[in-house]
N, C-alpha and C positions, 0 to 999 in steps of 0.2 A: 592524263588521263582516269577519264568517267567510268560513272556505269556499266554502262554503255558496251564497256566492253566486254563486261561481265558476260551481263546480259545476253551477245554474241556470240557466248559458251569461249574464248578466246584464251588463252592460256594462260595466265599470268609469272613469272618471278624478279630474282630479285640478287642483289650481290653488296649488298651494301654492310654484307660485314665485312664483304676484305678490304673496306676504305674507313674502321673505325679504326684499329690502329697509326697507323701512323697519323689520324686528323687530331686522337689523341694524343700523340709524341706534340703535334706544335700545339699542342694546348698548353700538354705542360710545361712546354719551352718556352710558351704566350707566357702561363704564368708566371713561371722562376725568375726569367723579364722584369712584370713587372713589378714580382717584390722586391728586387736586385736597384730597383731604375737604371739597367743600361741600357736603355734605348737614351734615358737621357743623357747619360752622360755620354755614349756616342754622339748625338744630336751632337751635346755643344766643343766637343773633341774636334769635332767636322768643320762644328761653328764658325770656330776660329777665337776662341774664347778661351781669356787665358786661363791654366790650370788652375789656377787657386778658384777663382771663379765656376769653373764646368765643375767642382768637385763638387762644393754645394744640390745638393739635392735634396728635397722630402725625404722622411725616414725612411726606411731600408727595414725588410722584416723576413726574415727565415723562414720556410712554410709548417717548422716541424710544427705542430701547435697551430698554425696557423689556419682561423677559420677562412673558409673557403665556402659556396657557397653553388653551388651548380639546378641550372634549372631546366631536364627533360631526363630520365632515367634512359633515355635511348641505346643503343649497342656503343654509340663517340663514348656519349654519357658513361655508363658503364669499365668502359677502356678505360674511361678521365679521373672516373673517381678509384678505381687500380690502381694506375701509375699516382696518384695524390695521395693515398691511403700510404700508400707504401712510404716515401715521403716524413711521413707523421702528421698527417695535416686534416681535421677538422673538420666532417664532409656536414651540412644540410642540403638538401633539393628539396624541387618541388617540381614534381609531378605528378597532375590527378589520376593519374594512373599504377600510384606504386605505393603499395600496401601496407601496412603491416611490418607484415612475414620478408615480404621483399628487401624493405629498406634493412631486417636486423641484417639478413644475407651481406644485405652489402658492406653494412658495415656503417649508413651514415643515419642521418634521420632528417626525417618527410617533415614538412614545416610552410605553410603558405605564402608566398610567394611575398608577401609586402613584409615579416620575417626572416628570410634567406636576403632578402634587400639590407637591409640594416643592421645585418650581424656581421656579410663578408666584407674582410677586405678586398680574396681575388669573387666574383663573381663569372659564373663561365656559362656560357650559355648552346647545351646540345640540344638545342629543344625540336619538330619538326612544322614546314612550313603550310600551317593550312587558316583555316581561315581562322583558328579562334585566337592565333599564337602572333595574331596581325602585329605589328605593335605591341607589339605586350608592353615592352619597354618605354615608354614615355619619357615627357616632363616631370610629376609628376611619381613617377617608377623610380629612377635614374634621381631624383633629388636625395629617396632613401638611403642611398647611400652611403656609406662612413662615408666622412672628407678624406681623404687618399683613394683612396677605391682605389682596384683596379679593375676593369671590363675585358672580359676577352670572349671572342663572337669570330669559332673556326663553323659554325650554321650557317644559317639565314641572314640576310639582313634588312629581313621578312620580317622576323622579329622585333626591333628597333626602329625606336620612330630618328634614322640619320637626326632630322635635324637640333632635337630635342639633345640625341647627345653630339654633337658637335657644339651647341649653347654649353652643353659642363663642360665637356671637354677644352676649347677655349676660354675659363677663366684658370685654370691649370688643379681647378678641382681634383680631376680626376684624371684618373692615368687610361691607355685600350690599348688592346691587342688587337686587330682587327686585318681576316684575309678576304672577306663580303662587303658585300659596298652596293649601294640602289644601283649606281650606275657603276659598268664595270666593263670594256677598261675605265679603270678611275681616271676622270678626265688632271690631263696634267695641271690647271689652274685648281684643282681640286685643294678648299683648305685647311682637308684631315693631314695635307703631304708638307702643309711648311708647321708642322706644330710638333715645338720636341715634348711634349708625354703623351703620343701617339702615335705606338709600331701598324708599320704595315705588309699588306703582301699580299701578290696575286694573287690569289684565290686559287694557290698553288699548295695547300695542309695536307690536300691525300696523295699530289705528285709523286710518293715516293715511287721506286725499283721495286722492288717487293709490291709493292701494292698495288699496282698496274699491274704487274704481271698475277698477288690473287685478285685479282680485278677478271681478267683475262681466263684463268683457270677455272675463276664459276662459273660463267658465263658458259663458259666451253663445256662442263660440265653436267651445264643444265636441259641445255642440249639437244648433248649423248640422252641422256636420259628421257626425255621428251621422244624422240624418236626408237627408242629402242623400246619403250610401252610404260616406262616404269614413272612409281611418281614422280613430281620434281620438292626436290630435298629446301627449296626455299619458295613455296609456292605461294603466292598473294593473292589472297583473298577477299570482296570488294567491304568486308569490313574495317579493313586496314586503313581505306583507304583518309578514315580520320584520324588516323596518327603514321602517318609518309614521314620515313625520314628524309 
């Protein structure tokens, strides 16, 4: 969608808020999985690794007091922040649109991207796919993450240089939990599929029963408002193009 749509007078709305909670819950699930290395244990046991050998994994951590970084204080990002803070995580956020007052309301600390990367045990991506965020995390940025850190991406593969990520997780230095990929469906021979330190799901984070119902209900309600001549509740203007979630 481009500015020409608005120039023609087309009314634009969205129902992204309906997907925020289910995606945030999956991101939380990924976060706990990475902290406790569940994916590594599961892969080892299913691969026939001996019990004692399977029990050996990088150090594990609780979420209480855990330094978690969030890139993007979007609707989904805010839902995720609320969930991890409720479990005691210490959250630092990088978002150029997040001001000090908003950060205080969220109970987080805003910081430059490099600082967030250097200080995060888990980094969760919730930024939009816009030109400014293309490969926001490349080889240089991924190298700033501490050894043993985990990357959660339930947003868009657009945000990460997948080749650079593959190089990092291929060494075992980082773990990752991914719901989005450059190529979807993910090819059966893709190297990510073979790595014990990477958890994969097939772009299904938002697809809960409740989320689908909420998405449909929001869409139908907006159409009804339009037909009744009432203002749209979730109207989108041209200024939103740079912050599309």
